[in-house]
N, C-alpha and C positions, 0 to 999 in steps of 0.2 A: 571933848573928853569922851564922847560916845562913839567916835569914829575909830575903826580899827586902824592900828598903826602897822604897816607892812614890816617894819623892823622887828616886830614881835611875832610875826607869822612863824609857825613851826609845823613841819611836815614829818609825819611818822616815817621811819626808814623804809617801810613798804611802799610809800607814796600814796596810800589809800586814805590817810587822815590828814586834814589840815585844820589847825586851830589858830584863830586870830584873837588877839587881845587888844584892849584899849589902854590908854594911859592909866597908871595906878594898878594894873594887873587885873582889871575887870575883863571877864571873858566876853568877847564880841560874838563869835560864831564858831561852829564846828561844821566842816564839810567832809562828807564821806563819799568815796568813789563807789562805783558799782561793785568793784572787787571786794570792798569792805563788807558788803552785804552777803558775801559768800564765805565769811569767816566765822569761827566759833564765837559765840556771843560773849563769853567770859574774857577771851583774849582781846576781842574788839573793845570791850569796856575798859580793860586795863590799858590798852593802847591809847584810847582817848584820854584817859586820866594822865598817863605819862607824857603825852604830847601837850596836854593843857598845862601841866606843871612847868614844862620848859618855857612855853609861851608866857605864862604868868611871871615866872622868874625873870625873864628878859625885861618885862615891863617894870617890875619892882626894882630891878637894878638901875633902871633909869632914874627912879625916884631917889634911890640911895646916892647916885652921883650928884643929883641936885642938892641933897642935904649936905654932902661933903663940900660941894662948890660954894654953898652959902656959909661955910665956915663952922658948921655944926658937926657933931659926932652922932651917927645913927645909933639907935638902941640895938641891943643884941638880937631883937626880934626881926630886924630888917635883914633880908637875905643878903648873902655875899656871893662873890664870884665862885667860891668853892661850892656853895649850894647849887648854883647853876651847873657847874661841872659835874657834880654827882647826878643831877637830874638828867643831863645829856647822856652820861654813861648808862644810866638805867634805861633810857629811851632807846639808845642804840643797841642794847642787848635784847630788846623786846622783839618778838616775832608774832605775826598773826598766823593762827592755825586755821586750816580749812574746816568748814563745818562737817560733821559726820555725813557720810554718803546718804543715809536715810532721811536727811533733812534738806538736801540740796534741791529737791523738786518742789518744796513748799513755796508758795508765792511770797515774794518779798519786794522791797523797794530797790530800785536801781541806784538810789542815792538818797540821802537824808540830810536835812539841815536843822540845826538846833540853835536857837537864839535865846539871849537873855537880855534883860535891861541893864542899865549902867550900874545898878545897885548889886549886880551879881546874882539876882534871883531869877529863876526861870519864870517868864511870864507866859510860857507856852512852848510846846514843842511842835514845830511845823514839819510835817513830813511831805515831801513832794516826790511823786514818781517821775523819774527821769527816763527818757527813751533808752531802751536797751540797744546796744550795738547789734547790727544785723550779722 
């Protein structure tokens, strides 16, 4: 249950954000490329949230399918395919914006990883500097 399921992996249209989820919709990890570090912080945060929404909904729809397969009717709170379709549309419409030129020279990470435990709570944010391309 704590392992990421590749079926739930979701990549932002820019290719700079990857969100992985576990069974039940728990976030496993977020990976950002070096290009993500060169974008506007607000747009990056929104991009992470939109990408995470799609990944989580993919995982929750698996649970919905299991409920239906067991002969039960999911409650109205359980997401539907329509919820996933709307989230995908929102994600596809999102664009990462470059950081303002006056901030491009500030030191930053080449990439960052964010992890959480299976309960969905952040138990720490690990940042790792990745080698920059020459």
